DOTOR-434866 format. One record per atom (N, C-alpha, C): z, y, x. Coordinates in steps of 0.001 Angstrom, whole numbers, plus 524288, in hexadecimal, padded with zeros to 5 digits. Each point is the difference from the previous one (the first is absolute). Layout:
residues N
ZYX...
end
This chain:
residues 477
E4E1BE7479256237FD527FCC9803E07FD688039280406800997FEB4804FC7FDB4803388041B7FA177FF6A800167FD71803D18026F7FA507FFCE8005B7FE3E7FB3780316802F17FE9E804207FE9B7FB668031E800347FB157FCB58041A7FF8C7FCD4800847FB627FCAA7FBA87FFC87FBF67FEA18048A7FDCF7FBBC800117FC2D7FADE7FE58802817FF0C801F6804C17FB2D7FE91802B47FFD97FA2E8011E804617FDD4801AC8002F7FA64801067FEEA7FCDC7FB108022A801E47FB957FEF47FD667FB0E7FA41800567FE817FD9B80482801047FA71800967FED57FCB47FC54803488017A7FF63804E97FD047FC86803668009E7FA597FE37804C27FE837FE42800BF7FAA87FE157FC907FEFD7FB3A7FFE7803BF7FC637FCA17FF5F7FB667FA467FFDC801937FEB68031B803DB7FAA58001F801FA7FE687FAA780213803707FD8D802F07FEBA7FAF5802517FF857FBAC7FBF580216800DB7FB507FF9E7FC1A7FBDE7FACA800497FD0A7FCDB803F2801197FB04800947FD477FC4F7FBA0801AF7FDE07FD357FC2D7FC877FB9E8012F7FA588019A800747FCFB7FC9A802607FA66800F7800A67FD347FFC87FAC27FBA2802C27FFAE7FCB48001A7FB547FA787FE8E801A87FD937FC887FD147FA9C7FE8E801267FC4D804677FE447FBB180095802BC7FC1B803F37FEB37FAEE7FD317FE967FDC5801867FB877FB317FD7C7FE417FCCC803E67FCDE7FB227FEA37FF0E7FCA6803197FC9B7FD437FC6C7FC297FF68801F67FB397FDAD7FCEF7FBD87FBC18033D7FD6B7FB577FDBB7FF8F7FB88802C27FDC87FEE97FDD57FA918002C803737FC177FE927FE957FAA87FA47801687FF467FCD07FC047FF317FA59800C47FFFC7FDB77FEF97FA9A7FC79803687FE6A7FD157FF2E7FB3280332800E07FB1A7FD6C7FF737FB7D8028F800F57FB04804487FC057FEEF7FF647FB49801FA803F77FBFA7FF2A8047480063803F37FFA7803C58037D8040A800EA803EC8013F7FB128031D7FBDE7FD80801F8800CB7FB8A80378802ED801D5804D2803F97FD158019A8037C801BA804307FECB7FD35805187FFEF803008043C7FF607FDD5805418047780214803548033C7FC938020E804AC80172802FE7FF2C7FEC7805C08019A803B2803587FFD77FEFD8059E80477802F280292801D37FE148048580449802B6802B27FE38805288024F803A980395800B27FECE804E7802947FF017FF27805C97FDBE803D7802AC7FEF97FF758059D8050B7FED9802FD7FFEC7FC19803388049C7FEA480304804027FCE07FD0A7FEBF7FE517FB38803AC7FD0E7FCC97FE187FA707FF33803A27FC977FE997FEC67FA937FED77FEBF7FF707FA357FD5B7FBC87FE7F7FEFF7FF167FA728050D800057FCD67FFBF8020C7FB498049C800927FCAC801E47FAA37FE35805217FF518002A802627FB427FDE28034A8019E7FB3E8052C7FF97800628036A801D27FBD68037D8044E8022F80261802ED7FC908036A8043F801A37FDA08054E7FEC58023A804028026B7FE7F805567FED07FAD980167802AD7FCBE802E87FD277FAC880151801E67FEDA805BF7FEE87FE3B802C0803FF7FDCA8053B7FF5B7FA2B7FF3B7FF507FDF88018A7FB827FAAA7FEAA7FE937FCAF804DD7FF357FB9F80049802C87FBFB803DC7FED17FC707FDB37FBE17FF53802D07FBBF7FC787FE4E7FBDC7FAE5802FD8008D7FBCB7FD19800397FAC880246800107FD517FECF7FACF7FC62803517FE8F7FCB67FF047FB787FA6580037801E17FD767FB82800177FAB17FF96802167FFAE8023E80584803E17FEBB8031F8000E801798057F8029F8052080135800DB8035B7FC1C8024080524800F4805E77FFEE7FF22803138024F80388805B18000E7FF4D801988036C7FB6B8035C7FDE77FC8180198802EC7FB5A805EC800747FF6D8030F7FCEA802E1805A7800667FF7F802BD7FBF28034B805178008F8006E803397FC20802B6804487FE227FC568018C7FB2C800B58041E7FD9A7FCE8803D47FD47803A0804DF7FFDF7FE67803EA7FCE4802B58019B7FBAB7FC4B7FE8A7FB4180145800E17FB9B7FC7E8027C7FB6A802C0801427FC027FCDE8026A7FB47802217FD1E7FB377FDF37FE987FC8B803937FD977FB0B7FE928043F7FBD87FFCF801137FDB97FB65804027FBF57FFAC7FE9B7FB3C80351803E87FD5F801E97FF187FB4B803217FD367FBEA7FCB47FBF17FDC1802287FCEC7FC157FD427FB84802317FCD87FFD4805297FF3C7FBC98026A7FCFA7FB43800E88036E7FB78800537FD887FB3B8014B802CF7FFF1805E5801017FFC8801B0804E7800538059D801237FBC48033B7FD547FB317FE077FFFD7FBC2802FD7FD99800EE800B17FA2A8018A7FBE57FD55800EB800487FA6380476803BB7FEC28045D7FF7D802E080493803427FEE87FED8805BF801037FD8B801348046D7FEFD80574801527FB9A8024D7FCBE7FC2E7FCC17FE847FBD1801F77FC9F80223801787FAA98039E7FCE87FDE8802608014E7FAF1802E68052D8005F802CF800CA8043F802D2804EA800C37FC398048E800847FBC77FF36802D77FC3280430800C77FD3C801597FAED7FEAD7FC057FCDC7FD64801057FB058039B802F07FC4F804FD7FE887FFEF803BF802C87FCB98005D805B8801A380034800EC805118003680559801F57FAFF802E67FEB37FB957FD41800177FAFE802747FEB67FFF9801EB7FA5C802307FCE97FC6B8004A8019D7FA8380373804C67FF798048D7FFF48029C803828047C7FFD27FD58804DC8023D7FD327FF3B8043B7FD578045C802817FBD3802467FC697FD377FC8B7FD307FBEB801D67FC718025F803487FB9F804887FE577FDF2802AA803027FBF4801A28054F802248021D80018804CB8019C804EB8025F7FB59803A2800CA7FB8E7FDD48019F7FB5780334800CA7FE33802747FAE4800587FCF77FBB27FE82802177FAEE8039F804757FE5E805237FF38800E5803BD804107FE9F7FF23804E08033F7FEF97FF498050E7FEF78047A803627FAF2802BB7FE717FC2A7FCF97FE2E7FB138023D7FE618009A803857FB448039E7FE927FC6E800DA803457FB6780244805488017D80344800038041E8027C804DF8018F7FD43802BB8047A7FB667FE1B801777FD5380232804847FE64805AA7FEE78006D80320803E97FF11805927FF6280524802C980083803E17FE637FCC7805288024D8008A802F87FD76804767FF917FACA80091803167FD46803EA7FD2E7FF128051B7FB36801BB800597FCEC7FEE3804AB8023D80291804D0801A9804DC7FF7080260802A0804727FC0A802D3803508017380471801F77FC90802E48037F7FFC47FD398053A7FBE08010A802D07FF417FD5D8050D7FC517FB697FF7C7FF517FDF27FB2B7FC0C7FC0B7FF097FB8E802BB7FD297FBBA800D58029B7FBBC803207FDE27FCE37FCBE7FC1C800C4801197FAE17FD647FCD77FC137FA1A800958005B7FE1B804C5800AF7FA67800C38006F7FDBD7FD26804A9802E08003E8045D7FE287FD47804B47FFEA7FA247FF268041A7FDDE7FD6B800237FA677FF007FB937FE607FC6C7FEAA8035D7FC217FBA07FEE27FC8D7FAE67FFD4803187FF75803A3803B27FB51800008034E7FFB47FB0D80346804867FE48801E8800127FB24802FF7FE387FB6E7FCA5801DE7FFE27FB0B7FE8B7FBC07FC847FA218000F7FEF97FDCC804B27FF627FA62800667FF267FCFB7FE22804C680206801698049F7FD6E7FE46804D1800327FA148007C8047F7FDA67FE708006F7FA548002A7FC057FD787FC5E7FF4D802557FB5D7FC587FDCA7FC3A7FA65800408020F7FED6803FC803227FABD8009C8021D7FEF67FC7E804AA804087FD5E801CF7FF5E7FCAB804878023880287804E2801D77FCDE803A38027980230804A67FC20802BB803908016780497802157FC9D802A4803CE800537FD3D8053C7FC6A8011C803858003E7FD8F805308051E80159802BC8028E7FC3480278804FE8010E802927FF5380371804D3803DE80341800F87FFF08034A804A1801607FCC6804D27FD6E801298044F8016B7FD78804ED805A68016B801518031D7FC108013D80598800C9800A7801E37FDF68053A803FA802958021D802A57FE3D804BF805797FE337FE90801AA7FBA780235805527FE0E7FF4F802C5800638053E8045D802D480016802FE800C6804CF8051F7FCF17FF9E801157FCDF803F7804DB7FD0D8005A802AE801798052080482802887FF9C8031D80132804A8803B37FB758010A8009A7FE94804F1803357FB768014580287800B88054D804167FCEC800EC802888001280519802A47FABF801047FDBB7FD0080372802427FB16801E38015A7FC377FB937FC827FF837FC1E800E37FC477FBC77FAE27FD127FEEB7FE237FD52803F07FADB7FD857FFA77FFCC7FBDC7FBB78044F7FD207FF40800087FBF87FBF57FF39802427FA94802F68040B7FEBB7FF5F802837FAF07FAB6802A47FF887FE4080268804397FAFF802B27FFE87FB917FC3B7FEC5800357FB578021A7FBF57FC1B7FEEC7FF8E7FEF07FA2A804717FF437FD81800147FEF67FA617FDA2804977FCF680160804C38018F7FDF9804A17FD537FA228008A800CC7FE367FF6C804CE7FA6B800A78011D7FCB07FBDA7FD49801EF7FB317FFC47FD1A7FBE97FD457FF25801817FA4A804048023A7FD8A7FF748018F7FA867FC5A804B17FF758000F80386803C77FC98804957FFB77FA497FE82800C47FF047FC50803627FA9B7FE4E800D97FDDC7FCF07FB628036E7FE467FC7B7FE507FD2A7FB537FF1D8039A7FB5A8002680525800C87FF34803B17FBB57FA847FF8E7FDBF7FF9E800F67FACE7FADE7FFB47FD837FD12805348002880267803FE802517FD5980509800A27FB657FF46803C47FB51801E37FE8C7FB697FECA803377FF488036C804CC802C780481800597FEED803A78044480526802278021E802217FD79803FE804E0801ED802388008D7FE56805AE8036E802B3802C28015D7FEB880562805EF7FF8C80063801D77FD5E80405805967FF75800FE8012E8023480565803E7803638004C801B380250804EC805BB7FE93800D88012E7FD4B80432805607FEC280172801C9803E58041F80453802AA7FEE480241803AF803BF804D37FD76802637FFB87FEDF804FE8043F7FD78802E8803918044E8021B804A7800767FDAE8035480482800FC803F07FEE78045C7FF9C8030880420803A57FFB480469801057FA5D801A47FBDF7FCF680115800CE7FA74801368029D7FF3E8054A803177FBD88004D802637FE89805057FD5C7FB2D802467FCCB7FD617FCED7FCFC7FB88801D87FA56800A07FE307FCA67FC75801AC7FA887FFF87FE587FF0E7FC227FB8D8042A7FE1F7FD817FF827FBDF7FC187FC82801A97FB72800C8804B77FDFC7FCE3801BA7FB897FA4C800B0801807FF1280285804637FA9A800BA801C27FD3C7FAC8800C8802B97FC5D802867FDA27FADF801037FED57FD307FAE1803978005E7FC367FF1D7FD7C7FAF17FB28802327FD5D7FFA5805207FFB47FB9C802727FD417FADC7FEAD802A77FFDB8005A8051B7FB1F7FF0E802C37FE847FA3D7FFFC803E77FC908007C7FEDE7FA69800437FE837FDBD7FAB1803058014B7FBEA7FF3B7FD837FAEB7FC25802DC7FC837FFE08052D800637FD03802F97FC237FB2A802AD802427FFD8800D68050C7FB6080237802717FE51805217FD8C7FB11800647FEB07FDD1804E17FDF28017E800FF7FA568026E7FC3A7FD588016D800D27FA8A80496803C17FF7480302800BA8042F8048B803817FFE47FFCE80376804CF800A0805187FF368002A8039E804698059A800B0801D4800BC7FFDA805228052E8008F80253800758055E8028D8044E802B97FED48011E805138025E8059E7FFEC801F0800C780198804C9805448003B80236802068059A7FFC5804DB800A37FE1680288805237FFD9805457FFA9802BA800B0802A980476804D87FF7680307804AA802E67FDB87FF2C803E37FCB4804598031E7FDFA8025E7FD477FB42805157FED680000802577FD2C7FBA0800778035A7FB187FFC27FD787FB85800A0802A17FB027FBB17FE7D7FC3D8018F7FE907FB3B7FC317FE2B7FC307FC268043E7FE70801E9804D17FF3A7FC6D804397FE8D7FC00800FB80445801AE7FFC7804DE7FC5F800AF804557FBFB7FB9F80018801B97FB3A7FEF67FC597FB967FFC17FC02800CB7FBAC801CA801C77FB797FC64800E17FBB27FC368046B80132801DA80400802B87FC7680438801937FBD57FE12803D2801777FC82803637FC317FDB38038C7FBE87FCED7FCF6801C87FCED7FC287FC4F7FD3A7FCB07FC6E803B37FD1980235804587FE1B7FCE5803EB7FD457FBD8802578039080174800F7804E67FC4D80244803B87FB757FC548012C800E87FAE17FF9A7FBF27FC328014D7FD257FDE67FB37801D1801417FB597FDBA7FDC47FB417FA908022D7FEF27FC907FC9A7FE257FAAC801867FEB47FF188003D7FA1B803A57FE0A7FCEE7FF377FF957FA69800DB805187FD0B7FDB08004D7FB56800E9804707FC83805667FFB47FD8A801FD7FB3E7FF74805567FF047FE30802DE7FD418045D804DF80191800E98032C7FD69803FD804DA7FDB87FD63800A37FAE880081804647FD337FDB1803C67FE6180454805098002F7FEBF8040E7FE73803B9803357FB927FDA68012F7FC2180337803A77FBFA7FE7F802FB7FE45804D7803EA7FCA37FF478036B7FE6D8044E7FE927FA91801F5802387FEAA8047B7FED47FAE880242803397FB9A7FD93803808013E7FC4F8032C7FC007FD7E7FE6F7FF2D7FA4E7FAFE800E97FEB17FE237FF247FAB27FBB57FBEB7FFF37FF107FDEF7FB5F7FB637FCDF7FED57FD38802CE7FB997FB298019E800E57FD1B803037FC237FD377FC6C7FC2780082801417FAF57FD0C7FD4C7FBFF7FA29800B2801107FCE07FC477FE627FA6D80020801457FD55805017FE1F801A1802157FB7E7FD88804A47FDCD802F0804FD8016A803B27FFB280399803498048C801327FCC7804CE8016E7FC9B7FF8F803D77FD2D80491801E57FC20802007FBEC7FD757FC747FD417FC5E801A17FBE2802C5803477FBE6804937FE2F7FE47802DF802CB7FBE98025D805138020F801B180010804E380271804AB8022D7FBFE8044E801037FB427FE72801737FBF8803DA8013D7FCFA801DD7FB3E7FFE67FCE47FBD17FCD78014D7FB688014E8054D7FD99804FD801967FF8C801228050B7FD837FD8C804B0802BD7FEE07FF978050B7FDB180469802CC7FA58800F77FE3C7FD617FBE27FE747FABD8009E7FDE880036802387FA79803D57FE377FCED80067801AE7FA8C801B8805AE7FF7B8030B801F6803CF8023D8053F7FF9A7FF05803028050C7FC47803A47FFF97FECE802F2804C78048780355801F8803CD8014D7FC958046A8033A80192804A27FCC7801F17FF607FAEC80013804497FCAD801BA800A98004C805E3804D5800C8801CB80103800328058D802C37FB3780218802D57FD347FC83803437FBAA801C9800637FBE47FBB6800917FB1F80194800EF7FBB27FC5B804217FC6E8024D803377FDD17FCA7803F17FC37801A77FF9A7FB347FC7F802647FBAE801C47FF957FB267FD11805287FD1D7FF9D7FFAE7FB5D7FDE18048C7FCBD7FEB5801AE7FCC3804B78052A7FFAA800D5802387FCE08043F803DA7FC207FDAC7FF0F7FAF8800CE8035F7FBDE7FDFB802017FCA580481804517FD187FF278023D7FCE0804427FCD77FB18801157FEEA7FEF8804ED7FD417FB398017C803937FB427FF94804FF800D2800DF803D07FBC47FF7780562802577FF358035E7FCE97FD8C8055C801AB7FED8803AB7FB9A801AB8003B7FF3180509802E97FB8E802178059B8015E8017B8010C804E5801598052980176801F0802B4803A57FC2280535800678004B802C0803A27FC897FE0780599800727FEAD801BB804B77FE208055E800AB7FAEA800DB7FD0B7FC697FC4F8005A7FB068008B7FD4B800BA800037FA17803577FC987FE06800E77FFAB7FA58802B4804EA7FE09803F1801DC802DE802D3804AE7FE537FC61804AC7FFBD7FCD5800C4804097FC7080471800087FC397FFB97FB647FDD37FB687FF1C7FC207FF8E7FBD480270800557FA95804E87FE457FF7C80284800467FADE800EF8059F7FE517FF9E803A4803AA800808058A7FEB57FACD802D9800957FBCA7FD1F7FF427FAE08027E7FFBC7FCB37FF71804D8802667FEE1804887FCE57FF7A804BC7FCC7804D9801117FAFC7FF2B800FD7FC638044B801027FC5D801057FB5F800957FD077FBCD7FC51800527FBAE800CC804F77FCD67FBBA801ED7FDC980020804AD7FCAC7FE137FEC87FA858001C7FB117FE7F7FE927FE8F7FABB7FA477FEA47FF687FE747FEEB7FB1F7FAC37FE257FED57FCE6803CD7FC99801DC804C67FF9D7FD3A803FB7FD067FD1B8039D803B97FAD3800417FFB17FD20803B780350801B7805977FECC8007B803208040C801B58056C7FF667FC988038E803507FEB78047C7FDD77FD6E8040F80306803A5804AF80046801688018D804B68036180485800D57FC94804A78016B800858041B7FCD67FCA3804858008F80356804D9800E07FF62802BC8046980330804B0800EF7FEFE804517FBFF7FB8E7FFBF7FD477FEEC803D47FBED8028E7FE997FACF802117FB497FF9C802527FE207FB1F804A07FC7980156804388023780231804417FCC880219802E27FCF87FBC8802007FB5880142802C77FCCD7FC318053A8026C7FE77801647FF7F7FB0C804D6802527FE08804D97FD5F802467FF907FB0080139804A07FD1C801C1800BD8003D805EA7FD5F80388802B18008D80095805A7801C58058D8013080516801167FFF0801D98055D800A67FEB980266805497FF347FCBB803F37FEBE802088052F7FA4C7FF05801827FCBB7FE9C7FC317FA847FEF68013C7FD99804B7802D27FD167FF0D804447FE747FAF080237803A57FE038044C804BA802418004C803627FEC880472802B47FAB07FF7E800197FDB37FB60802247FABC7FF607FBB17FBFD801007FE038000C804B27FB477FCFB80139800F57FA2A80028804F27FE3E8005C8010C7FA737FFF07FE397FD637FAFE7FF4D803057FBE77FE317FDF47FB007FA3C7FE6D8003D7FD158022A8039F7FA5A7FF5E7FFF17FE267FAEB80274802EE7FDD1803A37FE467FB54802B38027A7FF9C805597FE057FC628032F802357FEFE805297FBAA7FF568040380182800BB804EE7FC3A7FFEA804437FD6C7FACE800F78023C7FBB47FE0C7FD927FAE5800BF7FB417FF347FC8E7FF1A803AF7FC5C7FBA17FF687FC627FE478056B7FE377FD14802B68034B7FE49805457FEB27FAA2800FD8025F7FD25803937FD907FAD88017F801FB7FF2A805C97FEF07FCB4802648032A7FEC48058E7FF807FA1D800B6800767FE12804277FD817FABD801B080146800408021A805917FCF17FDE4803768009E80111805957FFA7805CC8013F7FC41802A87FDBA7FF578058F80130804A08033D7FE0A802767FE457FBBD80491802CC7FDF6804A27FF50803A7800F97FB30801C88046A7FF0F8037B7FF40802E6805277FB4C80037801EB7FF04802E5804D3800C2805DC7FF1E7FE75801E67FB6E80076805977FEE4805AA801D47FFE2803A27FC937FE7480586801887FFE5802B77FEC6805337FD137FE19803DE802327FF09805278024A7FAA5800BE7FEED7FC5C7FC5E802167FAC380087805CE7FFD47FEF2802B47FC6F80285805977FF457FF4F802F98030880434804BC801A57FEB480341802B7803D2802307FBFC803CF7FEA6800448050B801C37FC09803BD805D98000780103802CD803EF7FE0A805B280008800738029C7FD287FB7C7FCE57FD687FCA0802227FCBE7FBD97FE677FA5D800F2802867FC767FD297FE5C7FA8D80023803647FC86803597FF877FAEB7FF0D802B77FC218032A7FE658009C805AE803B67FEF1803847FEF08009B8058B801378056180213801DE803937FC93801B28053C8019A8059D800CC7FE33802AE80402801EF8054F8011A7FE0E80039801277FA287FBAC801777FD9E7FFF78011F7FA628007A7FB127FCB27FEA07FB8280222800937FAD77FD9D7FBFF7FEBD7FBBA7FD63803E37FDC67FC5C7FEE17FBC37FDCB805007FDBB7FDA87FF867FB507FE1E804867FD2F7FA65801878010E7FD4C7FD47803867FAA8801818014E7FC497FF627FB618009B7FBBC7FD007FC9B7FF2E7FB84800FC804187FBC2805068012E7FF0580154803E17FC037FDE48055E801818004380136805087FDDC804E8801F17FA2A800597FEC17FD2B7FBC1800F47FA6A7FFFD7FEE97FEDC800CC7FA3B803077FD757FC957FF288009B7FA6680098805B77FE578044D8026F801B980116805537FE427FC10803D68023D7FE787FF4E804E17FC32803978024D7FAD87FFE37FCFB7FE637FB617FE5E7FB1F7FF847FD1480093802767FA8D804527FEED7FD5C800E7802557FADE80073805F08006080295801E28041A800B6805A6800A27FAD2802CD800DF7FC047FD24801BE7FAD380243800B17FCCD7FFD87FAF58026F7FE1B7FBC27FD5B800057FAF27FD2E7FB067FE9D8007A7FBEA803407FD567FB157FEED8037B7FC677FCBE7FD8A7FCB67FCE0802E07FC427FCD18015B7FB1D8031C803EF7FD287FE02801B37FB0B802497FFF17FBED7FBB27FDD27FB7E801217FF7E7FBCF7FC248031E7FB3A801B1803677FE247FC75802A87FAFF800DC7FD227FBD57FCE57FE377FBE9802B37FCF97FBE77FD728025F7FAA78012E802977FD947FC338029F7FB00801007FC4F7FB70800F77FAF8800BA7FF087FC537FBC7801337FF487FF43805E080161803EF803087FF9D7FF9A805BA8051B7FDB780205800117FAFA80107804D17FD1380101800557FE0D8059A8048A800D08026B8014D7FD52804E28053F7FD4A7FF59800987FBA9802BE804E57FD0880014802DB8015880517804CD801BB7FF7B802EF801F48047D8044C7FC2580193800887FF178050B804377FCB280204804C58037180106803AB7FFE97FC4F804A580347800688035E7FE5C804A880342803A8801B0803BA7FEC580426803F67FBFA7FE128027D7FD35803B18028D7FB227FE88805F180000800498028B803D2802728059C7FFA6800E7802E4804B77FDCB805387FF727FFB08035A804577FE5E7FF6A80494803BF7FFDE7FEE68050F7FF5780430803D57FAD2802DD7FF1B7FBE57FD107FE8D7FB03802727FEC080094803C87FB69802EA7FE617FBFD800BC803597FB6B802FC804F180168803EA7FF8280365802EF804A4801A47FC60803D2802D47FCDC7FDEB8038C7FC4780357802D17FC21802817FC417FE3A7FCE47FC427FC25801E37FC488024F8043D7FC7D804CB7FF357FE218027A803D57FC8F800AB8053C802C7801F37FFE7804C5800A6804D8802F77FAA980287801007FC257FCC08016A7FAD780210801297FD62802727FB45800C57FDB47FB577FDC0802447FB4A8024B805657FEF28052B80058800798027A805117FF257FE3480404803F07FFCB7FE6F804EF7FE4B80396804207FA56801A17FF387FCAC7FC427FEBA7FA7D801417FF3E7FF23803C17FB82803257FF797FBE57FF6F8036D7FB72800DD805B78017680463801288027A8011B805798014E7FCF1801CC804CC7FE807FC58803717FCC7801748047E7FAA8801E67FE2E7FDAF7FD407FC457FAD2801AD7FE4480053805287FD048043D800D07FCF48009E8050A7FD63800778046480403802F47FEFC804238007C803E28042E7FAB08010C8027D7FD117FBCC800F17FAD38009E802627FC69803437FC8A800237FEFE7FAEF7FCB0802EE7FC5E80150805CA800328050B801477FFE7801938057C7FFCC7FF40802BA80541800757FD14804467FF058024E8052B7FA2D8011F800B77FCC07FC417FE6A7FA628008E800D57FD4B8033E7FBCA802528001D7FB537FDC98031C7FBC18044C803637FD99801EB803FF802D280445803377FDF47FEAA802A67FADC7FB07800847FEC47FE82802657FB07801BC7FCB77FB58801437FB00800EC801C67FCA47FBCB805D3800977FEE6802D0802E080350805AB8007B7FF5C8018D802597FAB47FD86804427FE3680188802147FAE07FF5B7FC057FB977FBBE7FD0C8001B7FF327FC0D7FBF3804287FBC980044801807FE7E804CD804087FC08800A18053B801F87FDF28017E804CA8015780501802217FE468002A800A37FA147FB95801587FDA97FFDF800967FA58800F57FAD27FD3B7FE6D7FBB680275800B17FAD87FDA0805317FD7C80165802C98024E803B8804977FD718023D804647FEFA7FC1E80172803A27FC80804707FEEA7FC847FF637FAF77FCDE7FB737FF487FD877FF327FB277FD137FF3A7FB5B803AB7FDF380110804997FF047FBC6803AB804DD7FDAE802648044F802FD8003A804CA7FDFF80257802217FB547FCFC7FFC7800447FAE0801E67FB927FCF27FC7F7FB41800DA7FAFB800FD800A67FC5D7FBBF8012B801497FD8680544801288033B803F08014A7FDFA8053B805027FCD57FFDB803D2801B67FCEC804D87FCF17FF937FEE47FAAA7FDAE7FC657FFDF7FC4A7FEA77FAFD7FDA47FD8C7FC3A803D27FD5580211803F07FD837FC97803DA803F67FCB8802F8804A480229800CA803D67FD3B80337804A87FE297FCD17FFA0800527FAD1804497FE167FCBB800707FA1D80098804C87FE0A7FF82800C77FA618003B7FD7D7FD967FB337FC6F7FC45800E27FD117FDC57FBBC802A87FB037FE20801968000F7FB0A802937FB747FDCD7FBFE7FBE77FE70801B47FB277FFFE7FC8B7FBCC7FE5F7FF1E8004D7FA277FB2D7FF797FE6C7FEB27FFD37FA797FE627FA8A7FE917FF627FF157FADA7FE6C7FAC67FE6C7FA4E7FFB87FE6E7FD0E80435800E37FA6B7FFC17FEE37FD597FC67803DA7FD807FC017FE067FD447FC63803708038A7FBFE80283805177FFEB7FEA9803867FC30802457FEE37FAB67FDAD7FE967FC648034B7FE4F7FAEA7FE14804297FBE7800CD804D9801547FEC2804377FC61800F48009A7FBDE7FBE07FCB8800177FBE5800897FC367FBD97FE1B7FAA880198800857FC537FC517FE8F7FAA6801357FA4B7FEE47FEE27FD6E803897FD4B7FA987FF0E7FE997FC49801EF8041F7FB62801927FE267FBF7801BD803A280109805698021C804018029C7FDFE8014B80524802097FE868043A7FC2C800DB804E28019D7FE94804737FCC37FDB480419803807FD6F803BB7FDAB7FD7B803F8803317FEA7804B57FCB67FF3D8044F802A27FDF5804B47FD967FA81800CB802217FBF67FFF57FC9C7FAAA80049802097FF16804FD802FE7FDFC7FF59804C27FEAD804808032E8049D802B18027D804C97FE317FEEF8049E8028B80230801507FD71805287FE498026F80437800A37FD9C805268059F8004E801E1802BC8044C7FEDC8052C800D48023D804437FD4A7FD027FFEF7FADC7FFCB803F97FD157FD2E804CD7FF7A803718041B802BB7FE978048F8006D8036A803DB7FBA07FEE17FF9E7FBD9802EA8035D7FB807FF24804907FFCF803C28005D803A9803A28044C80023803BA801B3805A7800C580524800FD8004D801D480567800CE7FE678020C805547FEDE804FE800317FE888027A804EB804ED80176802FE800A47FE3C804D9804D080106802EF800ED805D1800F8804DB801A67FF3A801658057C800E97FF0980196805AC800BB7FC548038E7FF3080158805807FA60801BF800ED7FC467FD787FD907FA908017E800C17FEED805617FDB080279801407FB947FF638053E7FDCB8025A804178039C804877FECA8024780278803B6803A77FC82800D7804C47FDAF7FBC5801F37FC95800858048B7FB34803467FEB97FDF27FF747FB477FB7A803287FE9480185805C47FFB5804A1801257FDEA801BB805767FFCE800D5802318057B8022A7FCC98037F8009B801C2805707FAA580115802727FC4D7FC977FECA7FAC1800D4802077FDAB805177FE06801038014C7FB167FDFD804E07FDD280248804B5802D8804FA7FFAA8017E8026280444802FA7FDB580057805817FEA87FB80802307FDFE7FFD3805597FA4180198800577FCFA7FF1D7FBDC7FA58800948002F7FE04805118025D801ED8049C7FE3E7FE12804DB8025A8011280059805D8804997FE08801A68014F80004805927FC407FC77802F87FF0F7FB537FDD67FC707FC608028B7FA8980230800737FE3A802957FBDB7FAC38024E800357FFA88043080433803E3803768003A7FFD080439803D5800477FDDD80594802FB7FBCE800B7800277FD7F805237FAA57FDC9801697FD977FD577FC3F7FADB7FDB3801027FBF18043E800FF80068804447FD257FC4D8044D800B28009D8027380562804E1800958019E801038023E805297FDE47FC5C80442800C77FAE57FF3C7FE127FC3F803DC7FA0A80007800467FD82801437FB797FA488002F7FFE47FDE280540801B9803648037E801A37FE3F80516801D37FF80804097FBC88023A7FEE07FB508000C803D77FBD27FAE3800957FD2B7FC6F7FC3E800997FAF98005C7FD547FF7A7FB857FC2B7FCCB800BE7FC0F7FF0E7FBDE7FC2F7FB287FCE7801417FCB0801EA8036D7FB557FD0B8017C7FBA98008D7FC097FB327FF36801B97FB778003D7FC967FCC17FB19800C2800527FC887FC2A7FD247FB17800777FA30800C17FF7D7FE69804527FD897FA6F800C77FF157FCFC80142804F3802BB801208043B7FD5180195804C27FDC47FB6880304801A97FB357FE7B7FE097FB5E802B88034A7FEA5804BE8043B802E8800F8803697FEC480456803A07FB847FE97803A37FECA8038E8034F7FB877FEFB804938018D7FC86802777FC267FDC480479800877FC79801677FA8B7FE5B804C47FE22800D6800817FA5D80012804067FD687FCB3801E87FB67801998021C7FC397FC5F805A77FEC17FFF2801057FB677FE18805317FE097FF1F800727FE277FA727FFEC7FAE57FF498004A7FE077FAAB8059B7FF667FE58800AC7FF507FADA805487FFBE7FDE88026C7FAC4800F0
end
């Protein structure tokens, strides 16, 4: 079969993918009383397939892919599935607890986690004043939804800075000034590029912690509180990332992306420590995609400024196509600071909707990966020996990133009952990953260094210094 015919077949299968409802269910109290509500941007659950976030007393603990039979009560059916998964999860936690120490793995600092637990028992310390930066470009409708959720945060001390990146109209400025007034600060950045936009936000931020998110998210009420808390608990922490879940799964593109993990990094808190690297990361810290994503990240402000912010030759809106967030993660880790992944810090992301979007995204992911590696080695050539030493084992890891992913039956809810699920297993692969998208990602990886060098040349060959208070601007994804 020719490659064209295979691609056409993949697209036909892609178009047959049905919509999935998005909902969240909170199990409250010892009796696990269930409260069901639709996800942001979703309708109330009826019957059919459901992507479910399970909370325990308000805190996110796992996701399930289940099915509500026609005529069944959605809350009853999904609560039974969630309770069953909770029992399985409890058994797994007990088994993991017996083997803890041997199976814990390096990179998760047990002593540090114990200190965090002691701090929690003593009561929460006062929250650090935080800045939230949102880079945007000509998407006022989506921005409104994001800002409304950010203004509803329960964090008591924070500011919001909107960076309008290379605008062609006054729509964003007018929206911010008309609807939000002094509650949101507006900054215009004429130079296109997401890293430049984030650097501009960094230059204007007043907070001790600076959080970044995108204009296509809805932030959970406790998002900023949970994302900023680790910086108080750990003075050596330089960066924190959080959980990203789909706001809706209405189109085949959204369902396909999420069935292969989406942007989520699981429900297990992790601390990445450059002094104690994880055994399962052969290229640590260069495999930064494992740590989190730019739609849900925060830095200690003084640390991010000390490393020069983000490289403006990376990121969406530049020839490099991406990699700005990964660059920031590695620069902070390379300076000896820890990075914390905390799944309690949740945002709901509106995934792209079409096949063409997925093609663009696949190429951009590949390009961003190698572009940020190029940026790291260009800006920090002293890291080259460490990178080369890790490269032999890392090559097999890189091949795995673009391998064609077969559909698995974990979490496949094709049965006639309430469905099945693996507790906490977000990446339930119910649809095969198209070979064309893997090929595009590999092409992007080949292009990334070229794209970065082009962007660097266009920027005058400098990486910029966000700590100086000068401009550095935007471009959202």
